C-alpha positions, 0 to 999 in steps of 0.5 A: 769656483775659483775666481781671479778678479782683473781690475780693482775700481768701483766695479771690482769693489763692488764685486768683492763686497757682493761676494763677501756679503752673499758668501753663505747664502749662495753657498747654501742656495746654490751649491756655489762655492766663490772663491776669490784667489787673486786681485790683479790691478795696475800697481800689482796684485793680492794672490792667495791660492786658498782664497782671500777670506770676506774679512781679508777682502774688506781690510783690502777696501778699507785701507785704500792704499794700492792693494798690492802692499797687502802685508799678507799676500800683496805682489807688488809689480806683478802684471795682471797677464801673469796673474792669469797665466800663473794662478790657478782659477776657473774664471777671470773677472774682467772690470778694467776701465772701457777703452774703444780706440784698441780695447786694451788691456782688457782684450789681452786679459780676455784672450789670455783667460780663454788661452789658459782655459779659463771662463770670463765674466766681463763688464768691459764694453771695448773688447766686445764692442770692436771684436765681439765676433772673434772673441765668441769663436775663440771662446767656443775654440777653447770650451770656455764661456763668455758672459757680460750681462753688465755690459748693457743695462748695469743691473737691469738683466736685459741681455737675459730677458731677451735670451731666456724670456723670449726665447720661444719668440722671434725678435724683430726690432730693439729700441732702447734708452741705453745711456743714463747720462745723455738720458738725464741731459735730454731729461734736464733740457725738456723738463726744466728748460736748461741747455745742453752745456748747462745739463752737462755741467749738471751731470758732471757735478752729479757724478753722472757725466765723466769730465771728458764726457764724449764716450757718453755724449757723443753716442759711443757708450750707447752704440758699443751696447748696440753691438753687443745687442745686435751679436748676442740677440740678433745673431748679427756679427757686427762690430763698432765701425758698422754702427750709424752713431750720432750724438746729442751735441746738437739737440737743442731746446727749440727741437725740444719744444716743437717736439712737446707741441706733438706730444713727444720728446727726444731721447738718444735711442740705440736701435737695431731694426731690419738689420741696421745699427743705429744710435740718434737722437729720436723723437718719441711719444711721451706716453711710450713706455720707452720714455723714462726720465733721468738716468733710468735705462729702457729697452723694447724688444719687437716681437713676432708674438708677444708684441712689445716688451719693455723693461725699465732699470737702473742702467749703471752703478758699481754695485748694480753691475757687480750684481750682474757679474754675480748673476754671470758666475752663477750662470757659468756655474749652472752650465758647468754643473750641466756639462759635468751631468752630461759627460757622466751619462755618456760614459 
């Protein structure tokens, strides 16, 4: 499987690290032979149609200068769209930064990949939040796969759990703590009695929150994940504008104290219940499985037969999210193998 990697930040480097470290194991255990033939970033690309070796991938990562300056395979200035169009590959892995204003450049990268017959694995919530129904249709039209398990839960397989493990059941509602930054802030406020601004500053010092934290604290990141869950699990064709969203800026210590008197606390909950996608601070019992601390994520699926099923795990981190990319690549490899078997049996 030849792979074009678009984006070489924390997640992109994690992808190359995992593929390099687990290459021999995956080839042996799964018949999976991943080869990164190009890495495209803002300054240009490195391209080797025969595949960048694990040693070369490590060398590129360790050098630290713009990847396009690689003396062997560097291509300064070449745009990612040109790489996607001109380099032969089966899969594009899109891991550029999230943009929820217009989803660019990721949206263009994904559509270009589809139109050139390439499957896509992405960890970028922007295109899915703004145009998931259209992207799903475009993938089907071009007979390619779109996979995105790293967009919800990072390395914790929340989407796969619902889609596969609960396949025989009917999911009636979904509720989740889907953003580790806001969960850390609310945990600091409730457990240590610090105000919102101090808790936010602590999150920024620890690297949990960005310098400009509105994506997290205003509930936008959680809302993006609610859109993905709604489309993929609940089959509701919605986009970001359909989500009723409230962030955590106005959660006070007084409100947390009042909730504590009732044995409860306040968490930022993203939910799909009775068809309504919502993100808002919500009072929940402290003994509920969904009530996790720190930067953990948790999601509860309310089902017709199996009652409530809750999954807990780390929701972010470069290497954790990169592990989801590998999981998606293996899924595409499996589906392509089945497609080939079916074609052979029909002929």
